[in-house]
N, CA, C and O atoms as a Tripos MOL2 file, in Angstrom:
@<TRIPOS>MOLECULE
protein
  304   303    76     0     0
PROTEIN
NO_CHARGES

@<TRIPOS>ATOM
      1 N           9.0270   -7.4750  -11.9970 N.3       1 MET1
      2 CA          8.9210   -8.3430  -10.8450 C.3       1 MET1
      3 C           7.4670   -8.6170  -10.4860 C.2       1 MET1
      4 O           7.2080   -9.3580   -9.5380 O.2       1 MET1
      5 N           6.5330   -8.0590  -11.1940 N.am      2 THR2
      6 CA          5.1270   -8.2660  -10.8690 C.3       2 THR2
      7 C           4.6440   -9.6650  -11.2310 C.2       2 THR2
      8 O           3.5520  -10.0530  -10.8140 O.2       2 THR2
      9 N           5.4200  -10.4370  -11.9940 N.am      3 ALA3
     10 CA          4.9800  -11.7850  -12.3610 C.3       3 ALA3
     11 C           4.7950  -12.6640  -11.1220 C.2       3 ALA3
     12 O           3.9320  -13.5410  -11.1070 O.2       3 ALA3
     13 N           5.5920  -12.4350  -10.1010 N.am      4 ARG4
     14 CA          5.4860  -13.2090   -8.8620 C.3       4 ARG4
     15 C           4.2610  -12.8150   -8.0600 C.2       4 ARG4
     16 O           3.7040  -13.6310   -7.3260 O.2       4 ARG4
     17 N           3.8480  -11.5820   -8.1950 N.am      5 TRP5
     18 CA          2.7850  -11.0400   -7.3490 C.3       5 TRP5
     19 C           1.5040  -10.8710   -8.1410 C.2       5 TRP5
     20 O           1.4660  -10.0960   -9.0970 O.2       5 TRP5
     21 N           0.4480  -11.5880   -7.7590 N.am      6 PRO6
     22 CA         -0.8360  -11.4310   -8.4500 C.3       6 PRO6
     23 C          -1.4320  -10.0500   -8.1960 C.2       6 PRO6
     24 O          -1.0660   -9.3730   -7.2360 O.2       6 PRO6
     25 N          -2.3360   -9.6480   -9.0500 N.am      7 ARG7
     26 CA         -2.9780   -8.3440   -8.8970 C.3       7 ARG7
     27 C          -3.7650   -8.2730   -7.5880 C.2       7 ARG7
     28 O          -3.7020   -7.2620   -6.8880 O.2       7 ARG7
     29 N          -4.5050   -9.3310   -7.2470 N.am      8 LEU8
     30 CA         -5.2400   -9.4110   -5.9880 C.3       8 LEU8
     31 C          -4.5810  -10.4620   -5.1090 C.2       8 LEU8
     32 O          -4.3080  -11.5790   -5.5490 O.2       8 LEU8
     33 N          -4.3290  -10.0840   -3.8560 N.am      9 MET9
     34 CA         -3.6060  -10.9790   -2.9550 C.3       9 MET9
     35 C          -4.3640  -11.1620   -1.6540 C.2       9 MET9
     36 O          -4.9680  -10.2200   -1.1390 O.2       9 MET9
     37 N          -4.3330  -12.3660   -1.1270 N.am     10 LYS10
     38 CA         -4.8690  -12.6140    0.2060 C.3      10 LYS10
     39 C          -3.9060  -12.0140    1.2190 C.2      10 LYS10
     40 O          -2.7900  -11.6310    0.8680 O.2      10 LYS10
     41 N          -4.3300  -11.9330    2.4700 N.am     11 ARG11
     42 CA         -3.5690  -11.2140    3.4930 C.3      11 ARG11
     43 C          -2.1300  -11.6950    3.6290 C.2      11 ARG11
     44 O          -1.2110  -10.8790    3.6960 O.2      11 ARG11
     45 N          -1.9260  -12.9840    3.6690 N.am     12 LYS12
     46 CA         -0.5750  -13.5150    3.8530 C.3      12 LYS12
     47 C           0.3400  -13.0690    2.7080 C.2      12 LYS12
     48 O           1.4720  -12.6450    2.9420 O.2      12 LYS12
     49 N          -0.1510  -13.1670    1.4810 N.am     13 THR13
     50 CA          0.6460  -12.7710    0.3220 C.3      13 THR13
     51 C           0.8700  -11.2700    0.2920 C.2      13 THR13
     52 O           1.9690  -10.8120   -0.0230 O.2      13 THR13
     53 N          -0.1720  -10.4910    0.6200 N.am     14 ALA14
     54 CA         -0.0450   -9.0330    0.6320 C.3      14 ALA14
     55 C           0.9490   -8.5830    1.6990 C.2      14 ALA14
     56 O           1.7250   -7.6560    1.4700 O.2      14 ALA14
     57 N           0.9310   -9.2260    2.8470 N.am     15 ALA15
     58 CA          1.8910   -8.8920    3.9060 C.3      15 ALA15
     59 C           3.3040   -9.2140    3.4350 C.2      15 ALA15
     60 O           4.2280   -8.4330    3.6610 O.2      15 ALA15
     61 N           3.4730  -10.3480    2.7890 N.am     16 GLU16
     62 CA          4.7790  -10.7260    2.2580 C.3      16 GLU16
     63 C           5.2380   -9.7220    1.2000 C.2      16 GLU16
     64 O           6.4120   -9.3560    1.1580 O.2      16 GLU16
     65 N           4.3180   -9.2800    0.3510 N.am     17 TYR17
     66 CA          4.6160   -8.2830   -0.6870 C.3      17 TYR17
     67 C           5.1630   -6.9950   -0.0590 C.2      17 TYR17
     68 O           6.0620   -6.3560   -0.6060 O.2      17 TYR17
     69 N           4.6080   -6.6320    1.0890 N.am     18 CYS18
     70 CA          5.0540   -5.4240    1.8000 C.3      18 CYS18
     71 C           6.2260   -5.7000    2.7370 C.2      18 CYS18
     72 O           6.7000   -4.7920    3.4200 O.2      18 CYS18
     73 N           6.6910   -6.9330    2.7740 N.am     19 ASP19
     74 CA          7.7830   -7.3630    3.6490 C.3      19 ASP19
     75 C           7.4380   -7.1230    5.1180 C.2      19 ASP19
     76 O           8.2580   -6.6410    5.8990 O.2      19 ASP19
     77 N           6.2040   -7.4730    5.4660 N.am     20 LEU20
     78 CA          5.7100   -7.3380    6.8410 C.3      20 LEU20
     79 C           5.1730   -8.6790    7.3220 C.2      20 LEU20
     80 O           4.7750   -9.5280    6.5240 O.2      20 LEU20
     81 N           5.1690   -8.8520    8.6360 N.am     21 SER21
     82 CA          4.4490   -9.9950    9.1950 C.3      21 SER21
     83 C           2.9530   -9.7140    9.0210 C.2      21 SER21
     84 O           2.5510   -8.5740    8.7910 O.2      21 SER21
     85 N           2.1510  -10.7460    9.1300 N.am     22 GLU22
     86 CA          0.7100  -10.5330    8.9960 C.3      22 GLU22
     87 C           0.1840   -9.5940   10.0720 C.2      22 GLU22
     88 O          -0.6730   -8.7550    9.7950 O.2      22 GLU22
     89 N           0.6860   -9.7250   11.2960 N.am     23 SER23
     90 CA          0.1970   -8.8470   12.3710 C.3      23 SER23
     91 C           0.6300   -7.4040   12.1380 C.2      23 SER23
     92 O          -0.1420   -6.4820   12.4010 O.2      23 SER23
     93 N           1.8460   -7.1930   11.6530 N.am     24 ALA24
     94 CA          2.2900   -5.8310   11.3410 C.3      24 ALA24
     95 C           1.4860   -5.2580   10.1780 C.2      24 ALA24
     96 O           1.1650   -4.0700   10.1650 O.2      24 ALA24
     97 N           1.1630   -6.1000    9.2090 N.am     25 PHE25
     98 CA          0.3470   -5.6750    8.0660 C.3      25 PHE25
     99 C          -1.0240   -5.2020    8.5400 C.2      25 PHE25
    100 O          -1.5050   -4.1510    8.1160 O.2      25 PHE25
    101 N          -1.6500   -5.9800    9.4190 N.am     26 VAL26
    102 CA         -2.9540   -5.5880    9.9730 C.3      26 VAL26
    103 C          -2.8210   -4.2870   10.7590 C.2      26 VAL26
    104 O          -3.7070   -3.4350   10.6970 O.2      26 VAL26
    105 N          -1.7270   -4.1250   11.4950 N.am     27 GLY27
    106 CA         -1.4950   -2.8900   12.2320 C.3      27 GLY27
    107 C          -1.4160   -1.6810   11.3120 C.2      27 GLY27
    108 O          -1.9230   -0.6110   11.6470 O.2      27 GLY27
    109 N          -0.7830   -1.8450   10.1550 N.am     28 GLU28
    110 CA         -0.6880   -0.7460    9.1950 C.3      28 GLU28
    111 C          -2.0610   -0.4200    8.5990 C.2      28 GLU28
    112 O          -2.3560    0.7390    8.3060 O.2      28 GLU28
    113 N          -2.8880   -1.4400    8.4240 N.am     29 ILE29
    114 CA         -4.2540   -1.2180    7.9370 C.3      29 ILE29
    115 C          -5.0340   -0.4230    8.9810 C.2      29 ILE29
    116 O          -5.6930    0.5640    8.6540 O.2      29 ILE29
    117 N          -4.9540   -0.8590   10.2400 N.am     30 LEU30
    118 CA         -5.6810   -0.1730   11.3130 C.3      30 LEU30
    119 C          -5.1940    1.2580   11.5010 C.2      30 LEU30
    120 O          -5.9670    2.1300   11.8970 O.2      30 LEU30
    121 N          -3.9210    1.5050   11.2200 N.am     31 ALA31
    122 CA         -3.3610    2.8530   11.3280 C.3      31 ALA31
    123 C          -3.7280    3.7160   10.1180 C.2      31 ALA31
    124 O          -3.4910    4.9240   10.1210 O.2      31 ALA31
    125 N          -4.3030    3.0990    9.0920 N.am     32 GLY32
    126 CA         -4.7250    3.8570    7.9160 C.3      32 GLY32
    127 C          -3.6300    4.0810    6.8880 C.2      32 GLY32
    128 O          -3.8160    4.8650    5.9570 O.2      32 GLY32
    129 N          -2.5040    3.4200    7.0320 N.am     33 ARG33
    130 CA         -1.4040    3.6100    6.0870 C.3      33 ARG33
    131 C          -1.4840    2.6760    4.8850 C.2      33 ARG33
    132 O          -0.9010    2.9490    3.8360 O.2      33 ARG33
    133 N          -2.2040    1.5840    5.0450 N.am     34 ILE34
    134 CA         -2.4010    0.6210    3.9640 C.3      34 ILE34
    135 C          -3.9080    0.4650    3.7830 C.2      34 ILE34
    136 O          -4.6500    0.4210    4.7650 O.2      34 ILE34
    137 N          -4.3660    0.3800    2.5290 N.am     35 PRO35
    138 CA         -5.8120    0.2850    2.2950 C.3      35 PRO35
    139 C          -6.4080   -1.0240    2.8080 C.2      35 PRO35
    140 O          -5.7210   -2.0370    2.9450 O.2      35 PRO35
    141 N          -7.6830   -0.9680    3.0810 N.am     36 CYS36
    142 CA         -8.4220   -2.1580    3.5080 C.3      36 CYS36
    143 C          -8.5920   -3.1120    2.3290 C.2      36 CYS36
    144 O          -8.3890   -2.7470    1.1710 O.2      36 CYS36
    145 N          -8.9610   -4.3130    2.6500 N.am     37 ALA37
    146 CA         -9.1910   -5.3380    1.6270 C.3      37 ALA37
    147 C         -10.4720   -5.0450    0.8610 C.2      37 ALA37
    148 O         -11.3440   -4.3020    1.3110 O.2      37 ALA37
    149 N         -10.5480   -5.6560   -0.3070 N.am     38 ILE38
    150 CA        -11.7980   -5.6730   -1.0580 C.3      38 ILE38
    151 C         -12.3060   -7.1110   -1.0340 C.2      38 ILE38
    152 O         -11.5180   -8.0570   -0.9870 O.2      38 ILE38
    153 N         -13.5950   -7.2630   -1.0650 N.am     39 SER39
    154 CA        -14.1840   -8.5950   -1.0750 C.3      39 SER39
    155 C         -14.3090   -9.0460   -2.5260 C.2      39 SER39
    156 O         -14.9390   -8.3790   -3.3460 O.2      39 SER39
    157 N         -13.7010  -10.1840   -2.8250 N.am     40 PHE40
    158 CA        -13.7250  -10.7240   -4.1830 C.3      40 PHE40
    159 C         -13.7710  -12.2370   -4.0660 C.2      40 PHE40
    160 O         -12.9060  -12.8440   -3.4350 O.2      40 PHE40
    161 N         -14.7680  -12.8370   -4.6680 N.am     41 GLY41
    162 CA        -14.9100  -14.2910   -4.5470 C.3      41 GLY41
    163 C         -15.2010  -14.7210   -3.1230 C.2      41 GLY41
    164 O         -14.7850  -15.7990   -2.6990 O.2      41 GLY41
    165 N         -15.9140  -13.8830   -2.3830 N.am     42 LYS42
    166 CA        -16.3010  -14.1340   -0.9860 C.3      42 LYS42
    167 C         -15.1020  -14.2030   -0.0390 C.2      42 LYS42
    168 O         -15.1960  -14.7680    1.0500 O.2      42 LYS42
    169 N         -13.9660  -13.6180   -0.4660 N.am     43 ARG43
    170 CA        -12.7640  -13.5890    0.3770 C.3      43 ARG43
    171 C         -12.1600  -12.1950    0.3020 C.2      43 ARG43
    172 O         -12.3660  -11.4600   -0.6630 O.2      43 ARG43
    173 N         -11.4100  -11.8500    1.3390 N.am     44 ASP44
    174 CA        -10.7220  -10.5620    1.3550 C.3      44 ASP44
    175 C          -9.4480  -10.6390    0.5200 C.2      44 ASP44
    176 O          -8.6680  -11.5850    0.6280 O.2      44 ASP44
    177 N          -9.2590   -9.6230   -0.3110 N.am     45 HIS45
    178 CA         -8.0630   -9.5160   -1.1410 C.3      45 HIS45
    179 C          -7.5810   -8.0670   -1.1160 C.2      45 HIS45
    180 O          -8.3660   -7.1350   -0.9460 O.2      45 HIS45
    181 N          -6.2650   -7.9040   -1.2910 N.am     46 TRP46
    182 CA         -5.6660   -6.5810   -1.3970 C.3      46 TRP46
    183 C          -5.1810   -6.3940   -2.8190 C.2      46 TRP46
    184 O          -4.5830   -7.2910   -3.4130 O.2      46 TRP46
    185 N          -5.4500   -5.2140   -3.3540 N.am     47 ASP47
    186 CA         -5.0520   -4.8750   -4.7080 C.3      47 ASP47
    187 C          -3.5890   -4.4270   -4.7080 C.2      47 ASP47
    188 O          -3.2240   -3.4920   -3.9960 O.2      47 ASP47
    189 N          -2.7630   -5.0890   -5.4990 N.am     48 ARG48
    190 CA         -1.3350   -4.7700   -5.5530 C.3      48 ARG48
    191 C          -1.0940   -3.3110   -5.9390 C.2      48 ARG48
    192 O          -0.2040   -2.6620   -5.3890 O.2      48 ARG48
    193 N          -1.8770   -2.8000   -6.8740 N.am     49 MET49
    194 CA         -1.6810   -1.4110   -7.3080 C.3      49 MET49
    195 C          -2.0580   -0.4270   -6.1990 C.2      49 MET49
    196 O          -1.4160    0.6130   -6.0540 O.2      49 MET49
    197 N          -3.0840   -0.7430   -5.4230 N.am     50 ALA50
    198 CA         -3.4600    0.1140   -4.2950 C.3      50 ALA50
    199 C          -2.3790    0.0960   -3.2230 C.2      50 ALA50
    200 O          -2.0850    1.1220   -2.6100 O.2      50 ALA50
    201 N          -1.7880   -1.0760   -3.0010 N.am     51 LEU51
    202 CA         -0.6750   -1.1590   -2.0500 C.3      51 LEU51
    203 C           0.5070   -0.3290   -2.5390 C.2      51 LEU51
    204 O           1.1410    0.3790   -1.7560 O.2      51 LEU51
    205 N           0.8020   -0.4170   -3.8350 N.am     52 ASP52
    206 CA          1.9000    0.3710   -4.3980 C.3      52 ASP52
    207 C           1.6500    1.8690   -4.2210 C.2      52 ASP52
    208 O           2.5650    2.6120   -3.8660 O.2      52 ASP52
    209 N           0.4250    2.3130   -4.4650 N.am     53 ARG53
    210 CA          0.1000    3.7460   -4.2930 C.3      53 ARG53
    211 C           0.2740    4.1640   -2.8380 C.2      53 ARG53
    212 O           0.8140    5.2330   -2.5550 O.2      53 ARG53
    213 N          -0.1820    3.3230   -1.9200 N.am     54 ALA54
    214 CA         -0.0520    3.6520   -0.4980 C.3      54 ALA54
    215 C           1.4160    3.7370   -0.0900 C.2      54 ALA54
    216 O           1.8080    4.6410    0.6470 O.2      54 ALA54
    217 N           2.2180    2.8050   -0.5660 N.am     55 ILE55
    218 CA          3.6400    2.8130   -0.2360 C.3      55 ILE55
    219 C           4.3220    4.0220   -0.8620 C.2      55 ILE55
    220 O           5.1890    4.6380   -0.2430 O.2      55 ILE55
    221 N           3.9320    4.3650   -2.0900 N.am     56 ASN56
    222 CA          4.4960    5.5580   -2.7230 C.3      56 ASN56
    223 C           4.1670    6.8130   -1.9360 C.2      56 ASN56
    224 O           5.0120    7.6960   -1.7900 O.2      56 ASN56
    225 N           2.9410    6.8990   -1.4280 N.am     57 ARG57
    226 CA          2.5700    8.0650   -0.5930 C.3      57 ARG57
    227 C           3.4340    8.1150    0.6550 C.2      57 ARG57
    228 O           3.9240    9.1800    1.0290 O.2      57 ARG57
    229 N           3.6240    6.9770    1.2990 N.am     58 LEU58
    230 CA          4.4380    6.9330    2.5100 C.3      58 LEU58
    231 C           5.8860    7.3290    2.2300 C.2      58 LEU58
    232 O           6.5320    7.9780    3.0530 O.2      58 LEU58
    233 N           6.3830    6.9360    1.0710 N.am     59 ALA59
    234 CA          7.7720    7.2230    0.7120 C.3      59 ALA59
    235 C           7.9480    8.6200    0.1350 C.2      59 ALA59
    236 O           9.0720    9.0560   -0.1140 O.2      59 ALA59
    237 N           6.8280    9.3290   -0.0790 N.am     60 GLY60
    238 CA          6.9110   10.6720   -0.6480 C.3      60 GLY60
    239 C           7.0920   10.6760   -2.1460 C.2      60 GLY60
    240 O           7.4920   11.6880   -2.7210 O.2      60 GLY60
    241 N           6.8010    9.5520   -2.7910 N.am     61 ASN61
    242 CA          6.9770    9.4440   -4.2430 C.3      61 ASN61
    243 C           5.6610    9.5310   -5.0020 C.2      61 ASN61
    244 O           5.5990    9.1760   -6.1790 O.2      61 ASN61
    245 N           4.6190    9.9950   -4.3430 N.am     62 ASP62
    246 CA          3.3200   10.0390   -4.9990 C.3      62 ASP62
    247 C           3.2770   11.1920   -5.9990 C.2      62 ASP62
    248 O           4.1260   12.0830   -5.9910 O.2      62 ASP62
    249 N           2.2830   11.1470   -6.8410 N.am     63 ASP63
    250 CA          2.1030   12.2080   -7.8270 C.3      63 ASP63
    251 C           1.4180   13.3890   -7.1590 C.2      63 ASP63
    252 O           0.2000   13.4080   -6.9860 O.2      63 ASP63
    253 N           2.2160   14.3580   -6.7930 N.am     64 VAL64
    254 CA          1.6830   15.5690   -6.1790 C.3      64 VAL64
    255 C           2.0460   16.7460   -7.0660 C.2      64 VAL64
    256 O           3.0630   16.7140   -7.7590 O.2      64 VAL64
    257 N           1.2260   17.7790   -7.0510 N.am     65 PRO65
    258 CA          1.5360   18.9620   -7.8660 C.3      65 PRO65
    259 C           2.8710   19.5760   -7.4530 C.2      65 PRO65
    260 O           3.3090   19.4270   -6.3130 O.2      65 PRO65
    261 N           3.5050   20.2620   -8.3890 N.am     66 ASP66
    262 CA          4.8140   20.8700   -8.1360 C.3      66 ASP66
    263 C           4.7940   21.8110   -6.9350 C.2      66 ASP66
    264 O           5.7370   21.8230   -6.1440 O.2      66 ASP66
    265 N           3.7250   22.6020   -6.7900 N.am     67 TYR67
    266 CA          3.6950   23.5420   -5.6760 C.3      67 TYR67
    267 C           3.7040   22.8070   -4.3340 C.2      67 TYR67
    268 O           4.2790   23.2980   -3.3630 O.2      67 TYR67
    269 N           3.0660   21.6280   -4.2760 N.am     68 ARG68
    270 CA          3.0880   20.8500   -3.0320 C.3      68 ARG68
    271 C           4.4720   20.2820   -2.7740 C.2      68 ARG68
    272 O           4.9160   20.2220   -1.6280 O.2      68 ARG68
    273 N           5.1630   19.8610   -3.8410 N.am     69 LYS69
    274 CA          6.5290   19.3700   -3.6950 C.3      69 LYS69
    275 C           7.4340   20.4730   -3.1600 C.2      69 LYS69
    276 O           8.2820   20.2300   -2.3010 O.2      69 LYS69
    277 N           7.2470   21.7000   -3.6790 N.am     70 GLU70
    278 CA          8.0550   22.8320   -3.2160 C.3      70 GLU70
    279 C           7.7720   23.1350   -1.7510 C.2      70 GLU70
    280 O           8.6940   23.4160   -0.9850 O.2      70 GLU70
    281 N           6.5180   23.0800   -1.3620 N.am     71 LEU71
    282 CA          6.1830   23.3140    0.0510 C.3      71 LEU71
    283 C           6.7780   22.2410    0.9340 C.2      71 LEU71
    284 O           7.2840   22.5370    2.0170 O.2      71 LEU71
    285 N           6.7250   21.0000    0.4850 N.am     72 ARG72
    286 CA          7.2910   19.8940    1.2510 C.3      72 ARG72
    287 C           8.7970   20.0830    1.4200 C.2      72 ARG72
    288 O           9.3360   19.8650    2.5050 O.2      72 ARG72
    289 N           9.4790   20.4910    0.3400 N.am     73 GLU73
    290 CA         10.9220   20.7160    0.4210 C.3      73 GLU73
    291 C          11.2460   21.8920    1.3460 C.2      73 GLU73
    292 O          12.2140   21.8430    2.1040 O.2      73 GLU73
    293 N          10.4390   22.9330    1.2790 N.am     74 ARG74
    294 CA         10.6910   24.1390    2.0490 C.3      74 ARG74
    295 C          10.3870   23.9560    3.5330 C.2      74 ARG74
    296 O          11.1530   24.4000    4.3870 O.2      74 ARG74
    297 N           9.2600   23.2970    3.8370 N.am     75 TYR75
    298 CA          8.7990   23.2380    5.2160 C.3      75 TYR75
    299 C           8.8260   21.8390    5.8430 C.2      75 TYR75
    300 O           8.5790   21.6800    7.0390 O.2      75 TYR75
    301 N           9.1230   20.8530    5.0390 N.am     76 GLY76
    302 CA          9.2130   19.4890    5.5770 C.3      76 GLY76
    303 C           7.9770   18.7410    5.6440 C.2      76 GLY76
    304 O           7.9740   17.5910    6.0840 O.2      76 GLY76
@<TRIPOS>BOND
     1     1     2 1
     2     2     3 1
     3     3     4 2
     4     3     5 am
     5     5     6 1
     6     6     7 1
     7     7     8 2
     8     7     9 am
     9     9    10 1
    10    10    11 1
    11    11    12 2
    12    11    13 am
    13    13    14 1
    14    14    15 1
    15    15    16 2
    16    15    17 am
    17    17    18 1
    18    18    19 1
    19    19    20 2
    20    19    21 am
    21    21    22 1
    22    22    23 1
    23    23    24 2
    24    23    25 am
    25    25    26 1
    26    26    27 1
    27    27    28 2
    28    27    29 am
    29    29    30 1
    30    30    31 1
    31    31    32 2
    32    31    33 am
    33    33    34 1
    34    34    35 1
    35    35    36 2
    36    35    37 am
    37    37    38 1
    38    38    39 1
    39    39    40 2
    40    39    41 am
    41    41    42 1
    42    42    43 1
    43    43    44 2
    44    43    45 am
    45    45    46 1
    46    46    47 1
    47    47    48 2
    48    47    49 am
    49    49    50 1
    50    50    51 1
    51    51    52 2
    52    51    53 am
    53    53    54 1
    54    54    55 1
    55    55    56 2
    56    55    57 am
    57    57    58 1
    58    58    59 1
    59    59    60 2
    60    59    61 am
    61    61    62 1
    62    62    63 1
    63    63    64 2
    64    63    65 am
    65    65    66 1
    66    66    67 1
    67    67    68 2
    68    67    69 am
    69    69    70 1
    70    70    71 1
    71    71    72 2
    72    71    73 am
    73    73    74 1
    74    74    75 1
    75    75    76 2
    76    75    77 am
    77    77    78 1
    78    78    79 1
    79    79    80 2
    80    79    81 am
    81    81    82 1
    82    82    83 1
    83    83    84 2
    84    83    85 am
    85    85    86 1
    86    86    87 1
    87    87    88 2
    88    87    89 am
    89    89    90 1
    90    90    91 1
    91    91    92 2
    92    91    93 am
    93    93    94 1
    94    94    95 1
    95    95    96 2
    96    95    97 am
    97    97    98 1
    98    98    99 1
    99    99   100 2
   100    99   101 am
   101   101   102 1
   102   102   103 1
   103   103   104 2
   104   103   105 am
   105   105   106 1
   106   106   107 1
   107   107   108 2
   108   107   109 am
   109   109   110 1
   110   110   111 1
   111   111   112 2
   112   111   113 am
   113   113   114 1
   114   114   115 1
   115   115   116 2
   116   115   117 am
   117   117   118 1
   118   118   119 1
   119   119   120 2
   120   119   121 am
   121   121   122 1
   122   122   123 1
   123   123   124 2
   124   123   125 am
   125   125   126 1
   126   126   127 1
   127   127   128 2
   128   127   129 am
   129   129   130 1
   130   130   131 1
   131   131   132 2
   132   131   133 am
   133   133   134 1
   134   134   135 1
   135   135   136 2
   136   135   137 am
   137   137   138 1
   138   138   139 1
   139   139   140 2
   140   139   141 am
   141   141   142 1
   142   142   143 1
   143   143   144 2
   144   143   145 am
   145   145   146 1
   146   146   147 1
   147   147   148 2
   148   147   149 am
   149   149   150 1
   150   150   151 1
   151   151   152 2
   152   151   153 am
   153   153   154 1
   154   154   155 1
   155   155   156 2
   156   155   157 am
   157   157   158 1
   158   158   159 1
   159   159   160 2
   160   159   161 am
   161   161   162 1
   162   162   163 1
   163   163   164 2
   164   163   165 am
   165   165   166 1
   166   166   167 1
   167   167   168 2
   168   167   169 am
   169   169   170 1
   170   170   171 1
   171   171   172 2
   172   171   173 am
   173   173   174 1
   174   174   175 1
   175   175   176 2
   176   175   177 am
   177   177   178 1
   178   178   179 1
   179   179   180 2
   180   179   181 am
   181   181   182 1
   182   182   183 1
   183   183   184 2
   184   183   185 am
   185   185   186 1
   186   186   187 1
   187   187   188 2
   188   187   189 am
   189   189   190 1
   190   190   191 1
   191   191   192 2
   192   191   193 am
   193   193   194 1
   194   194   195 1
   195   195   196 2
   196   195   197 am
   197   197   198 1
   198   198   199 1
   199   199   200 2
   200   199   201 am
   201   201   202 1
   202   202   203 1
   203   203   204 2
   204   203   205 am
   205   205   206 1
   206   206   207 1
   207   207   208 2
   208   207   209 am
   209   209   210 1
   210   210   211 1
   211   211   212 2
   212   211   213 am
   213   213   214 1
   214   214   215 1
   215   215   216 2
   216   215   217 am
   217   217   218 1
   218   218   219 1
   219   219   220 2
   220   219   221 am
   221   221   222 1
   222   222   223 1
   223   223   224 2
   224   223   225 am
   225   225   226 1
   226   226   227 1
   227   227   228 2
   228   227   229 am
   229   229   230 1
   230   230   231 1
   231   231   232 2
   232   231   233 am
   233   233   234 1
   234   234   235 1
   235   235   236 2
   236   235   237 am
   237   237   238 1
   238   238   239 1
   239   239   240 2
   240   239   241 am
   241   241   242 1
   242   242   243 1
   243   243   244 2
   244   243   245 am
   245   245   246 1
   246   246   247 1
   247   247   248 2
   248   247   249 am
   249   249   250 1
   250   250   251 1
   251   251   252 2
   252   251   253 am
   253   253   254 1
   254   254   255 1
   255   255   256 2
   256   255   257 am
   257   257   258 1
   258   258   259 1
   259   259   260 2
   260   259   261 am
   261   261   262 1
   262   262   263 1
   263   263   264 2
   264   263   265 am
   265   265   266 1
   266   266   267 1
   267   267   268 2
   268   267   269 am
   269   269   270 1
   270   270   271 1
   271   271   272 2
   272   271   273 am
   273   273   274 1
   274   274   275 1
   275   275   276 2
   276   275   277 am
   277   277   278 1
   278   278   279 1
   279   279   280 2
   280   279   281 am
   281   281   282 1
   282   282   283 1
   283   283   284 2
   284   283   285 am
   285   285   286 1
   286   286   287 1
   287   287   288 2
   288   287   289 am
   289   289   290 1
   290   290   291 1
   291   291   292 2
   292   291   293 am
   293   293   294 1
   294   294   295 1
   295   295   296 2
   296   295   297 am
   297   297   298 1
   298   298   299 1
   299   299   300 2
   300   299   301 am
   301   301   302 1
   302   302   303 1
   303   303   304 2
@<TRIPOS>SUBSTRUCTURE
     1 MET1         2 RESIDUE 1 A MET
     2 THR2         6 RESIDUE 1 A THR
     3 ALA3        10 RESIDUE 1 A ALA
     4 ARG4        14 RESIDUE 1 A ARG
     5 TRP5        18 RESIDUE 1 A TRP
     6 PRO6        22 RESIDUE 1 A PRO
     7 ARG7        26 RESIDUE 1 A ARG
     8 LEU8        30 RESIDUE 1 A LEU
     9 MET9        34 RESIDUE 1 A MET
    10 LYS10       38 RESIDUE 1 A LYS
    11 ARG11       42 RESIDUE 1 A ARG
    12 LYS12       46 RESIDUE 1 A LYS
    13 THR13       50 RESIDUE 1 A THR
    14 ALA14       54 RESIDUE 1 A ALA
    15 ALA15       58 RESIDUE 1 A ALA
    16 GLU16       62 RESIDUE 1 A GLU
    17 TYR17       66 RESIDUE 1 A TYR
    18 CYS18       70 RESIDUE 1 A CYS
    19 ASP19       74 RESIDUE 1 A ASP
    20 LEU20       78 RESIDUE 1 A LEU
    21 SER21       82 RESIDUE 1 A SER
    22 GLU22       86 RESIDUE 1 A GLU
    23 SER23       90 RESIDUE 1 A SER
    24 ALA24       94 RESIDUE 1 A ALA
    25 PHE25       98 RESIDUE 1 A PHE
    26 VAL26      102 RESIDUE 1 A VAL
    27 GLY27      106 RESIDUE 1 A GLY
    28 GLU28      110 RESIDUE 1 A GLU
    29 ILE29      114 RESIDUE 1 A ILE
    30 LEU30      118 RESIDUE 1 A LEU
    31 ALA31      122 RESIDUE 1 A ALA
    32 GLY32      126 RESIDUE 1 A GLY
    33 ARG33      130 RESIDUE 1 A ARG
    34 ILE34      134 RESIDUE 1 A ILE
    35 PRO35      138 RESIDUE 1 A PRO
    36 CYS36      142 RESIDUE 1 A CYS
    37 ALA37      146 RESIDUE 1 A ALA
    38 ILE38      150 RESIDUE 1 A ILE
    39 SER39      154 RESIDUE 1 A SER
    40 PHE40      158 RESIDUE 1 A PHE
    41 GLY41      162 RESIDUE 1 A GLY
    42 LYS42      166 RESIDUE 1 A LYS
    43 ARG43      170 RESIDUE 1 A ARG
    44 ASP44      174 RESIDUE 1 A ASP
    45 HIS45      178 RESIDUE 1 A HIS
    46 TRP46      182 RESIDUE 1 A TRP
    47 ASP47      186 RESIDUE 1 A ASP
    48 ARG48      190 RESIDUE 1 A ARG
    49 MET49      194 RESIDUE 1 A MET
    50 ALA50      198 RESIDUE 1 A ALA
    51 LEU51      202 RESIDUE 1 A LEU
    52 ASP52      206 RESIDUE 1 A ASP
    53 ARG53      210 RESIDUE 1 A ARG
    54 ALA54      214 RESIDUE 1 A ALA
    55 ILE55      218 RESIDUE 1 A ILE
    56 ASN56      222 RESIDUE 1 A ASN
    57 ARG57      226 RESIDUE 1 A ARG
    58 LEU58      230 RESIDUE 1 A LEU
    59 ALA59      234 RESIDUE 1 A ALA
    60 GLY60      238 RESIDUE 1 A GLY
    61 ASN61      242 RESIDUE 1 A ASN
    62 ASP62      246 RESIDUE 1 A ASP
    63 ASP63      250 RESIDUE 1 A ASP
    64 VAL64      254 RESIDUE 1 A VAL
    65 PRO65      258 RESIDUE 1 A PRO
    66 ASP66      262 RESIDUE 1 A ASP
    67 TYR67      266 RESIDUE 1 A TYR
    68 ARG68      270 RESIDUE 1 A ARG
    69 LYS69      274 RESIDUE 1 A LYS
    70 GLU70      278 RESIDUE 1 A GLU
    71 LEU71      282 RESIDUE 1 A LEU
    72 ARG72      286 RESIDUE 1 A ARG
    73 GLU73      290 RESIDUE 1 A GLU
    74 ARG74      294 RESIDUE 1 A ARG
    75 TYR75      298 RESIDUE 1 A TYR
    76 GLY76      302 RESIDUE 1 A GLY
């Protein structure tokens, strides 16, 4: 499904990729849950792979060592 989504996206496209309104997308950036833009071609762009990593962290699907997974399961 990545054919629809470019590697670097402007804010409107990145918000759509995350299924958020632009204002909610900015709110997630300010809250530190989504990475800030990078400047490319004198414009702000969001890296699709960085967004995917951030979403994976939020969903608990990030690459964490086994001992951390066990602690998360044990203590929440």
